[in-house]
N, C-alpha and C positions, 0 to 999 in steps of 0.2 A: 628299198629300191622301187617296189610297186607303188608305195605311198607317194614317192617323188614324182613318178610318171603320172599318177592320177591327178596330183596337184597341177602339174604342168599342162595336162590335157584341159583341166577346168580353166586355167589362165588363158591358154591359147583359144579356147572356144568362145571366150568372152571378149577377145580383142577385136578391134575394128577391122573389117574386111573391105571397107569402102570409104576411107577418110577423104574428105573433100574440104578445100580451104577457099575462103573468099576474103579479100583484103580491101579495106577502104582506099580511096585514091590517095589520101595523105599518109597511108601506111601505118596509122595509129591503131586501127581496130581490125581484128581478125576474127572470123567465124570458122569453126571447124565442125563439119558434119561427120558423124560416125554411124554407120549401119552395122550394128553388132549382132552376131549370131550366138544364141544361147538356147539350148534345149529345143532346137529346130525352129525357134522363133527368131524373127528378124526385127530387132528393136532399133528405132531411129533416135539419135540424140544429137544435140548441138551444144557447143560451148563457145563462150565469147571471151576474147582477150584484148587487153588495152596496153599499148606501148608507153611506158614511162621510164625515163632515165635509161634508155637504150635496151630495155628488156620488156618482155610481154608479161603482164600480170593477168592472172585468171580472174575475170569479172564474174563469170557464170560457169560453174562446173557443168559436166555433162547433164543436160536437161532434156527430158523426153519430148518428142514430137509425135503428133498423130491426131486423127479426127475420125469420128464415127457417124454413120447414118443409120437409120432404123433398118435399112436393108443390107448394108455392107459395113464392115469394119476396116479401118485403115490406121490401126494403132500399133499392133504387134505382129503384123504378118506382111510386112512390106518388102519388096525387092526393087532395087534400083535398076531402072531400065536405061535411062540416058541422062546425061548432064549437058546443059547448053554451054556455049562459049560465054565468057564474061561480056556483059554489055555495060557501057558507060551510061550513067544516069546523071543528068544535070538539070536541077530544078532552079528556075529563075522566074519570079513572078512578083506581083505587087499586091499588098494587102491594104484594105481600107482602114482597118484598125488592128491593133496588136502591138507587140513589142518592137516591130520593125516594119517599115513600109516596103522597102525593097528586100525581098528574101532570096537567098541563093544557097544551094547546097549541092554537093556532088556525091555520087555513090557508085558502087559496082553491083550489078545484078546478075544472078545465075538462077536458072530454073532446073529443078531436079524432078525427074519424072519417075514415078513408082507404079507398081501394080501390087494389088493384094493377092491372096491365094485364089481368088475367083477371077483373076485377070482383069479386075476393074481398075481404072486409072485414077491416080492422084498426082497432081503437081504441087510442089512447094517452091515458092519463089522467095529467094532471099535477096535483100538489098543491104549492103554494108556501106553506110554513109560516113562522112568525115566526123560526125558527132553521134553515131549510133547505128542501130540495127533495126530493120523492119522485115517481117516475113508474113506470108499469107498462104493459105491452102486454096487450091483450085481443083474443082472437078471439071475436067475439060470436055467430057463427052456430051453429046447433044441428047436431050430427052424432053419431051413435052409433058411427061407424067411428073406429078409432084413427088419430090423426095423430102424426107425429114432428116435434117442434120441435128443430131440429138446431143452430142457432147464432144469435148476435146480431151486428148491425153496430154496436151501441152502443159508442161510443168517447169516453172522456174525454180532452180535449186540454189539455195544460199548456204554458204558454210556456216557451221555452228558459231554462235556468239556474234553474228553479223549485226551491226547497228542498223536499224531500219525504222523508218517513219511511215506508218501505214494507217489508213483510216478504217475503223470497223465499218463494214458495209451497212448502209441504209438507203432506202429508195431515193431520198432527196440529196444524198451525199453531203449531209450536214453533220459533221463530226470533227473531232480533233485528229491530229497525226502524232500520236504519242511515240516517243522513243522507246524501242524495245530491242533487246538482244536475244529474246527467247522465242519470238514468234507468237507470243500470247500477250493480250493486254490484261488489265486488272480483273476484267470479267471473264477471262479465258475465251474471249471471242475469237473465232477462227475463220471468218469470212471477211474479205477486205475489198474495199473499192479502189479503183484506179484514181489517180496515179499512186504508185508505190515507190518510195525512195529508199535506197540503201547505200551504205559506204562499204567498199571492199576492205576487209579487215587489215589494219596496219598499213594501208596504202592510201595515197592521195587520189583515190579514184572513186567515183560515184556513179550510180546508175539509177534511172527512173523508168519504171515499167508502166506502160499504158497501152492504148490502142487507138486506131484512127481509121478514117474513111469508111464509116458505117453507112450502108445504103438501106433501101427498103427491103433488101433480101438478107439482112443481118439482124441479130439481136445484140444488145450490149452485154458484155461479160463482166465477171468479177473474179477474184482470186480466193481459193480455199486451201488452207493448210491443215485440214482436219486429220489427214492420214499421217502427216509428218510435219512438225512445226517449221521445218526449214525447207519444205517443198510446197510451192504455191501453184496449184493447178488452175488453169483457166476454166471457169465454170459458167455455164449458161443459166439464165433465170428459169425458174419453174413457171408454169402457167398460173393464172390468178382466176378469181371467181368468174369474171366476165370474159376471160380469154384463156381457155383451157390448154392451149398449145405449149408444149415444151420445145425449146430450141427454135429451129428455122424450118419453114416449109417453102420449097422453091422448085423451079424447074432447072434443068442443066443446059448449058454450063453455068457454074456458080463459083464465086470466090468469097472467101472469108474477109473480115476486116483485116487491116494490117495490125499485127502485133508489134509493138514498138519498144525499144530499149535505148534510151538516150544515155550515152556513156562519156565520161571524161572528168575534167576538173569540175568543181562546183559551179564555176562560171560557165562552163560548157552546158551544164544542165539548164541554168537559168536563161541563158541567151539562145538556146536551141529553138528552131522552128520546125523540128522534125515532124511534129503532128500535122502541120499543114503541108509540109513538103510532100508527104506521101498521099495526101488527100486529093480528090479530083479538082481540077482547075475550076475557076468561076464559071457558073452557068448563066450569069447575067451579063448581057452585052453592054448595058449602060449602068454605071454605078455612081454617076455624078450627083444623084439625088440623095445618096447615103452620106450623112454628115455626123460624125462622132461629136460628142459634146457633154457638158455637165448638165445634170437634171436636178431641179429642186424636188424633194420627195416628202410627201406629207405623212406617210404612215408611221414612221418611227416615233415622232413626237405626238402624233394624233392618230391613234389606231383606226378610228372610225371617221377621220377628218374628211374623207371624200364624200360623205353624206351631207356635208355642210358647205354650201356655196360660199359663204363668207370665209371659211377656212381655206378653201381652194384658192380664192382670190388673194389671200395673204401670201400663199406660196408663189403665185404668179408675180405678185409685187416683189417678192424676194428675188426671183429670177431676174427681174428687171434691174433691181439695185445691184445685184452681183454679176451682171453681165453674162448670165447663164442662158443658153439658147432654149432649154426645154423645161417643161413642168410635167410631172407624172400625176395623173388623176387616178388614184388607186381604187381598190375594191369598194363596192357599194355605191358607185357613182350612179347606178340606175335608180337609186332611191334618194337622190340628192334633193334637199329642201333648203329652207332658210334664205330665201331671196333669189333662187334660180335653180334650174335643172342643168343637166349635162350640156345641153346646147348653149345655154347662157354662159357656162363656165368656159367652154371652148371658145366662144365668141369673145369673152373677156380676155383670155390669153392672147388670141390673135390681135385684138385691138391694141395690146401692149407690146406686140412684136415677139411674143413668146410662142414657141411651137408646142402644142399639147400632145402628150402620149397617154394611152389609156390601158387599164388593167382588164384582163379576162381570166375567168376560170376555164381551164382546158376542157372540162366536161361537167356532167352532172351526176355521173354514176358513183364517183368515189368521194367527192366532197361537195359541200353545199354552198359556200359563199358566192354571192352574186356580183355581176352577171355571169351566169353559167349557161352551158349548152347552146352557145352561139357559134362555135367553131368546129363542132365534131364532124361535120360533113362538108363536102365541097360546095354544096348548095348553100348551106348556112354561112360558110366563109365568104362566098361571093356576095351574098346579101349584106353581111356585116361590113365587109371591107369596102363595098360600094358606098355604104352610108358614111363610113369614116372619111373616105375621099370627099364626099359631098360636104361634110361639115368642117373639114380642114384639119384632120388628125394626121400626125406624121409617123406614129409607131405604136406598137402594142407590147404589153407585158403579159405573157401567158403563164399561168401558175397551176400548180397541183397536178402534175403528171403522175401516171399510175405505175410506172416501173420501166424496166429495160427490155421488155419483151419486143418481139418483132413488130407487133402492131403499133407500139408506141414509137419505135424508130421511124416507121412509115408516117405516123402522125406528125412528128416533129418536122420531117422533110416536107410533107404536104403543106403545113403551115408556112414554112419558109418560101416554098415555091409560090403559093397563092398570094402571100403578103407581098412578094416582089412584083407580082403583076399589078398591084395597086400602089406601088412605091411606098410600102410600109416597112419601117425598121422593126426588128423583133428582139425582145428580151425574154429568155426562158427562165422561169422561177419554179422552185419545187421540182427540179428537173435533173436530168442526167448530166454528167460532165461533158465538157467540149471534146469532140472527137474529130475535129478538122472541118466541120461544116462552115466555119467562118471564112474559109477560102472558097468553098464550093458555092455557098450562098452568102455573099458579103453583107446582106441585109441583117444577118445575125450579128448583133452588136455586143451582146454579153450574155452570160448565163450565171445563175446563182450557184447551185451545187457547192455551197460553202457554208460553214458555220460562221455567219457574219454578224454585223452589228445588230441586226434584227433580234438576235437572241438576248440582247439586254432587256427586251420586252418579255421574254418567255421564261427565263431562268437566271438564277444568280451565278451560275457556273462561270460565265465569261468574265465576270468582274475580276477574279483572281488569275484567270488563265489567258486573258486577252493578249498581254504583252508577249508571252512565249508563243502563243498561237500565231500572232501577227508576224513573228519572225520565222515561222515555219512555212507559212503559205507561199512565200516567194520561191521556195525550193520544191514545192509539191503542187498544190492545186493550180496556182497561177502560171506555172510553167506551160501548161497544156492549152491555155486559152483565156480569153477575157473573163474576169471574175467580178460579179456584182455583189460585193461585200457590203455595199451601202455605207461607206466610211465617213470619216471626218465629223465626228460628233463630240461636242464639248460639254454640253449639259448632260443630265441624266434622264434616262427613260424610266422604265419600271425598276431597273436594278442599276446600281452606280458603276461609274468608271473609276479605275485607279491608274490608268495610263495618263500621261501628262498631256496638256494641250498641244505641246510641240510634237509629241508622238502622233496624236490624232491628225494634226496638219500634215505630217509626213506621209500618212497613208494615201494621200492624193497622188503621190509620186510612186511610192513603193508598190501599190496595187494597181494593176493595169486593167482597164475596162473601157470599151468603146463608148458606152453610155455610163458615165460615172455619177451615180445617184448620191449626192451629198444629203445626209439624212436629218440633220438637226433642225431645230425650230428657227423661224425667221429672227426671233429675238436673240438667239445665241450667235448667229452670224453677224447681225447688225451691231452687236455689242463688242465685237472683236476689235483689238487695236488696229491701227491703220495698216501696218505692214503685213500681218497674216491675212487680213481682210483683202488687201490688194493682191496678195499672192493667189488667193482662191478665185479672184476675178479673172485671172490670166492663165492659170495652170491648164495645159492641154490634156486631152484624154486619148489621143492617138499619137504615136511616136515614130520618129524616123530611125531610131536606133536605141538599143538597151545594152548596158554594161553592168555586170556585177562587180562592185569595187571590193567588197569584203562581206563575209557572212559565215554564219554557222547556225544550222537549223535550231530554232528554239532559244537562241542566245543573242544574235545580232544580225543585222543586215544593213548594207549600204548599197544602194542602187542608183545609177545615173541613167537618165533617159534624155534623148536629144529630140528637139523639135526646131526645124529650121537651123538657125545659127546659134541657138542657145541650148545649154545643157541644164537639166533640172536634176537635183540630187535629193534623195530621201534616205534618212537613216533612222533605224529603230533599235532601241535597247530592249531586249526580251527578258532581261533579268530583273529580279526583285531587289536590286541594289544598284548604286551608281556604276556607270561603265564609260570608259573612254572609247569613242568610235574614231577610226582612222580613215581619212580619205586620201588615197593616192591618185594623183592626177596624171597617170601614165597614158590615159586614153586621149588626152588633148593634143591638138596640133600645136606646132611651134607658135609662139607669140606670148603676149602678156594679157592677162585676164583679171577681171574683178569677180571675186566670189562673194555674193551677198548671202549671209547665213541668217536664218531665223531658228532659234534653238530654245532649249529650256531656260526659263528665268530662275528666279530665287525659289520658286515653289512650283507645284505641278500645274497651277492654273495661270502661270505667267510666262511671258516670252522675253527673250533678249535677242539682240541682233548686232551684227558687225559686218564690215566689208573688209576682205583680205585680198591682197595682191598675190596672184598665183601664176604659174606657168607649167608647162609640161614637166613632169617629174617632181613637182612640189608635193609636200605632205602636210596635211592639216589635221590636228587632233581636236575632236569636239567632245567636251565633257557633257554627259547625259545623266539626268536623274534616274532613279529607279523607274522602269517602265517609260523612259523618256525617249526623246528623238530630236530630229532637226530636218529642215529643208534648206536647200541652197539653190541659187540661180547663178550660172556663170555667164557673164557678158563680156 
């Protein structure tokens, strides 16, 4: 009897004493907060549920919340003081580039106010949107003295054997998203970069973890499952050699980034704009000068090509022939010879009606390639950007950033702000992942943060992994923002392709990027048959809408993107064997349409094409070779 009472006491002491619920406007997503008392400690947890087939499925079991400063802890000693009334959130805004021009989402917001044992205040704001969850920490008190936010207790808990696709963390976010059910990869790596995709076991429900709305007063975070392979703790970066600070130093009031969890069917993940929904609105009054488009890119086929004026001129001529608006003059343009310097190259591009973009090293402390140390201070940026305006340059590619620490977040934002003053578009390379800045600073056109085609230069790994990798990225990295993969390469660089020509062509639609750098040599594009060549002359890089038609990470993907009154479709086979991809045209309006397909031919280096009559509800099957693919245009 005494044993039974003891067990009952333990159970009761760990039960929730302050359960709170928040439900999305469409009723599909629910968050439950539990403040549990155990051994005199008050631990705060939340769980997420998704409604499918008239029942709620647990997407995220009880997961710990909390955050700590150097002077105060707010992790295991919290008391709930008050709960706000629900507030309706309705985001409706326009994007310059991305998966959708007109974005709209609805959510329900509640603020939970806590105090720690020293009566210091912490608010946690939860928003439950129709396609996911966002929450952030707020220190509401006023203080002019700097405080140091050192870590979070925030931990996402996954059930055992959960299928997950996560990238082992590295500073440039250039890695694969291998399927795992153990929380370990083959190297037993246990720190992971955002975004992190997982499927709820035995349920048609998916979730993608990331973060958004980073400001100058935040650092970027990552996930660590060192303590438990199924528990992923939000972890701040350590200091580095020239920036010793851990975490964030700031005055109060202060708020964290939004922690985001996109939830739903796989199509909900791919089509979601939650990352920009929760980010600050555009800070630019005039965006008419910002023009997405295709870029001819010299580096992939000619690593040191921008040192050579004649090579640069070839890529300008390629842009003219292919009707592409931009040419990127990459690294080492400051030592250009062989008939002209950078001024001559820019003038040649402008004389042909092509808008030049130019590469920069973000600094000189961490890596050497030139030109470097031209952007590190506001004074240097003003000098450089004024010169770029004078000679007629339209944008910059900034490479080799040093990490996710607070100073780097501030540096990214300073570049975007200053570039906007001079009407310069921006492409970040060797950089952190998108975290919503494309809404706040629409001159951010794209970001690398991906294991892209450039790696054919560096390593033989992509040769055998590209097809599966390319069919994983639409469900992971590209969900959260424009991705500068530098796609559509038919010839070989340092290491060979084994994806088919039609697969490579399809990347122009499957991968979304405001500036889409087509990376192959002029001769490769000029030698294409008429149909794929004409397709590349016309394919857009900014879209009015995006629909996932079919897909499974690492195996296949079929995506439709709309521009004006036309739909473009891209399909990829991620398998090392032939596969039939299916297009269901449920997304069309009523009427009769022509589907013009360009697909795999008799071998990996040939195309075939056909035109098929379709209407809403039609189904078309496309036979793909191993690592194959197709594109389609609906007129």
